[in-house]
N, C-alpha and C positions, 0 to 999 in steps of 0.2 A: 672241196672236202679232201685235202690232202691226207694220206695215211690210211684211207680206207676207200673202197668202191662205192660209188653211188648206187642206191637201190630204188627201183620203181615198181609199182604194182597197178595192175589193171583189175578192176573189179566189175564183174558182170551184172547186168540187169536180172529181175527175177521177182519183183515184189517181196512177200513175205519170205521168200527163199533166201533174200539177202540177209537173213540173220546168220547164215553160215559165214559171211563175211566178218562178223563180230568175232566168232570163234577164231578165224584165221589171223586176223589183226592181234587179237589178244596174244596168241601163241608167239607170234613175231616179237611182241614187246617183251614177254616174259624170258625170251631167249636173247634179249638185248641185240635184236636185229632192228636198226633204225631205218625208217623210209624217208626218202627224199623227194619222191614224186608220187602222188595218188591220183589216177585217172579213173573216174567211176561213172557209170552209165545207170540212170534210174535208181533202183535199190543200191547199186554200188556207189553212186554218187552220194545218197544219203548217209550211208554208214561210213564212208571215207571222210565226209565232212565232220561227222560227229567225232571221229578219231582225230582229225587234224585240229579240231577246236578244244580238244580235251574233254568232250562230253560223251565218250563211248560208254563208259561205266554207268552214267545216269540213264542213257537210253536202253541199255542192256537190263538194267534194274526194272525199267518201265515194261518192256515187252516180255520179260521172263515170268511175270506173275499177273497176266491178264487173263481175264475171262473174255468170252466172245463179245459180249455187249460193250465191255470197256474198250475193247479194240476198235469197234465201230465208232465210238465216241471220238476218237482221235482224228478221224478224217471224213466221216459220213455226214455230209449236209447236202441232202437231196434237193435238186432244183428241177424245174420244168425241163426236160432233157432237149435242149436246143443244140449246144455244142459240148455237152458232157452230162452225165448223170450227177456228179458232185460239183459243187461250186469251187472247192479247193480252199475256201477262207479258213476252214476249220484245221486242215493240214497244215496250211501256211502259218497259222497261229502257233500250232504245236512245234513246227520247225523253229520259229522265233524264240519260243520258250527256252529251247535247248541251245540254240546257236546265237541267240541275242541279235546285236547289230553287227556282228563280226564281218569285216570284209576279207575277201580272198586274199587281197595283197597283204593283209597283216598276219596271215598264218605262218608258222615256223617251218612249212615245207611248200613245195610246189603243189598245186592242186587244181584240178579240172573237172568239171561236171559237164557231161556230154548230153545234148539235148538235139532235137531234130525240128528243123524249120518245116512246118506242115505245108507251107505254100510252094517252097522250092525243092523239098526233099533232102536239102543239105543237112549234114551233120554239123552242128554248131558247138565247138568247145568253148566253155564259159570259164574264163580264167581271171576275172576281175569282176568287182562290184560285191553287193551283199550275198554272203554265203547262203542265207536262207531262200533268197530269190533264185540263185542257181540251182539249188537243189529242188526247188518246187517245179521249175521249168523241166528239169530231168526226170521227175517221177510222175509227171502228168500223163498217165496212162490214156491213150485215145479212147473216147467213148465213156471213160470212167470219170476223169476230171477234165474240166474245162481247159482249153489250151491256155498258156501263160504268155502274155505280151511283154516282152523285155526289149527295150530299145525299139527298133524298127521292124522286130520279127515276131511272128506268132509261133511259139515253141511248144512241143509236145515230148512225150517220152524218148530218151535217148536210145531205148531199145529198139525203136522203130528203125533206126538207120545203122546203129553202131553198138549192139549189146555188149560185146566184149572189146573194148577200145584199146587194143594192143598197138593199132597204128598211131594213135595220139600218144600213147605212152613212148613209142620208139622216138617219136620227134624230139623228145627231151634227151635222148641219148644217154640214158642211165647205163652204168657199166653192167648192172644185173637187172634182169626184167623178170617179174613173178606175175603170173595171170591166176585169178581164180575164177574158174568157169562153173556156172551153177547149172549149164545145159549139156552135160556131157553125154546124155542119152534121152531118148524119148520116154515118155511115161509107159509104165508096164502094159504090155497087150492085154486086152480082156479075152477071155475065152468066148467061144462062139456062143455059148448060152447067155453070157452077160451081155454081149453085143445085141443079140437077138431081144433080150429083155429091154434094153435101153431103146431100141428102135421101136418096139411096140409101145412102151410108155410115151415116147416122143410123138408117135402118131395119135395115141389116144389123147394126149394133153392138147396136142395142137388143135384139135377140134373145139376146145373150150378156152382158146387163148384170150388174154386181156387184150382188148383193142382200145387203147387209151384215147387216140385221136376220135374215134367214133363215139366213145363214151362221153367226152367233153362236148362234142357237137350235140349228141342227145340230150344232154343236160341243159345246154344252153337254149336249144329249141322248146324244151320243156318249160323253161323259166318264163317265156313269153308266148302269149297266143299268137298263132300263125297270122291272123290278121293285122297284128300290131307291128310284126317284124317288117313288113315293106314299108310301113309308115316311119318307122325309126330309121331305116335305111335311106329313105327319101330325105329325111332331116339331116342326116350326116352328109349327103350329097349337097345339100343346100349350104352347110357350113363351108365346104371347101370352094364353092362357086360364089358365094356372096361375100364381098368386102367393101369396106369403106375406108379408103385410104390405106392406112397400114394396118388397120384394126379388122380382125376377122369377126363376123357374127358369132356370138357365143352359142354354144349347144347347150340348151336348157333341158332338153329331154334326151339323156344319155343312157336310157335303161339298158339298151342293148350292150353298151360298152360295160356297164356295171355287172350285168349279168355274166358278160364273158369273162370279166375279171375274177368274179366269184367262182365261176366254174374251174378256172385255171388253178386258182388258189387251192380249191377242193381237190383238183387233180394231182396237185403236189403231195397232199396227205396221202392220197391214193397210191401214187408212185412210191412215196416212202415206205408204205406198207409192203408194197411189191418187193422192193429192195431188200428189206428185212427178211422176207420169205427167201429171196434169191440167195442169201448168204447162208441159210441153215444147212448144215451137214446133211448129205444125202448119201445113201448107199449106191452102189454101181447099177442097180436096177432101176434107179429113178430116171425121170426125165432130166435132161440137160437144161440147166437154167441159162440166162442171158450172160451172166458172169462166166460160168464154166465154158460156154462156147467162145466167148471173146478171148478169155486168157488161155485156153487150150490152143486156139488158133496162133496166139501171140508166141507160146512156148514153141510151137513147132516151128515158126519162122525163126525164132532165136536159136534153136538148136542148129537149123541149117546155116545160119549166118555165122555162128561161132565155129562151126565145122569147117566152112570156107576160110575164115579168118586164120584159123590155127594151121591150115595147109599152106597158107603163103607167109605167115608171120609166127615164128616159133619163139614162144619165151624161153628163157633160160630155166625156169621152174613153173611147171604147170600144176595147179592144185585143183582137184575136181571133187567137191563134196557131192554126195549122192543124196538128193532131197526131192526126188520127184513125187514124192507121197504127199507133199505140202502144196496146197493151192496158192496162187500168187497173192490173194487178199487175206489169207488166214494168218493175220499177224499175231494172234493168240498162241500159235504154235512155235514161238520164237525160241523156246528152250531147246527143242529138238534139234532145230537147224544149227544153233550154236554149238551143240555137242558134236555135231557131224562135222562142222567147220574146224573146230579144234582137232578132232581126230586125224583129218586129212593134212592139216597144217604140221601137227607133230611128226607124222611120217615123212614130211618133205624137210624137216629142220636138218637132218645130217647132210643132205645135198646142198642145202643153202649155205651152211657153215663151210662145207668144202669149198664151194664156189666163191665164197669171201675170202678165204684163205688164199685160194689161187689168184684171184683178181688183185688182193693186196700185195702179193709178191711180185706181180707184174707191175703194179704202179710203183713199188719200191724200186724195182730195177730201172724204170723209166726215169724216175726222179733222180736216182743216183748215178744214172750214166750219162 
């Protein structure tokens, strides 16, 4: 890229807060500031992918006019929670609708989606293959989405290991580095009365918690008379022990297995109902639901990690939208995050242009000398 400096940007993780990245990238484009490298983690990987594939405006249009239920339909496909609450198939289909079968290698710029190997703890930069696969791996929040199997790795959210991937961006050696940090501060501290109210509500609600596993077991036991259960289990034992050559003795009386399947299917519906309730907006005096606890813990971790990253690797330009009032799964609040991203990016434009001019002069001297 002779004649101008190369520019790279690192986009932070943050779920629905990632809408701020849309505002930042829009402002850069409006001021004719090109990007040569995009490295994104989780939400940053998604927004960076839409930008690189030319689908950012479409995505912005979708999230700018969503109500709460419509937002859930994009990614909520509850399953019996073994490795995640959502299967991720609906989210993957949504990504494919916008990104099609685009490969990272065919993008007009260098792009990396950051994920985490759940078995080794390693940060995994994904820089080749289907763009939708890379994004799905990077956004799969632990406990929310099932991990993604890609190649010989089991991958989860990039924010687990590297929420603000400045280190990976630096490996591309761009002349100018920009970072968009969504975790510049912790959520506003509550007053003592608010904290006390939450503790009281948590204690009260804890006494009436939904115990899914016990509920399923109770329903199974209720489905069959106790005197028949031992008989059915004995029949199952016989299936495993009795063989004739390579052919196992068929199980003709599998009432227990069918009952268990029925109750698990019913529990999925029940879990789906609980999930819907968990997403409903609550005031600060309400009990914390499972999502608020998981995501608040994640935000605290990412705040600490970003703070350490910025202590050791300093970008040329740091953009820090303040959007701590938006929860990580509130994708229906995209408009407010975009506005804040635009605001902070506009404030950074003079410094970016000055740096481009400075680097351009240096490049000209090197090329001319």
